[in-house]
N, C-alpha and C positions, 0 to 999 in steps of 0.2 A: 504493499499500499504506499502510495506517495501522498504525503499531506504537507502542505505549506500554510501556515497561519500567521498572519500579521497581527500584532497586538494592537488593541484599541483601548482608549480610556474610558469610552462610554458606549452605550448602546444606541441603536437608531430608534426613532419614534415616528409613528404615522405610516409605517410601511409594512404593517402586519400582512396584509393581503399579497403584496409583492413577495415578501419573505416566505409565505406559505406556498405560494405558486412555484417559486424556484426550488425550494426544498421538495416539493411534491414531484416536480419534473425529474430531479436527481435521484429520487427513490423509485422511479418506474423501473421496469425490468432491465432496459438497455438504453439509457440515454447516452449518446455519444458526445454531446456537448451542449452546454447552455451557455448562451451568450447574453449578457446584460448591456444594453446599449442605451444611449441618450446623450443629451447635451452636457457639456462640462458643468460641474457643480451641482448636478441633480441627486448625487448620492450613490452612484453605481458601485464605487469601491467600498463604501461603508455597507451597502446591501450585500455585496459579495462576501465581505468579511463576517457579516452576521450570519450569512447561510453556512459558512464553514463551521462557525460556532454552533449553530443550530444542529448541524449533522453530527456534531460531537465525535468525529472519528468513525462514525458507522459506514461512511461512503469514502472511496478514495477521491481526493481532491488534489488538484495541482493549480498553483497560482501562475498565471501567465501574464505579465504586464505587457500591454499593447500600446501604451501611451506614445512610445517613441516610433511606432510603426506609422509611416505616412502614406504608404501605397498599399492598397488592398490586396494586391497580389503577394505581398510578404507575410500576410497574417498566417497562412498555413505553415510556412517555413519557420516562422518565429515560434509557433506552438510546438513544432517538432524538436526544437533545440532545448 
């Protein structure tokens, strides 16, 4: 199992439905990938971190920072590294 958790000082608020949806998707039989997307500053990173916390090590998770990827063609190769 590969797990990467970033530490946070506080929990997120007002995102219960989003959190439940992502956790539910990851607990399905064979999710290959869940992507959280949106404009800068809307809380994508905080939500992803809370998802890892909610899974509590039950599911394999890998943190793939994509902030520096500027070409969509490079996303898959960045995830493979």
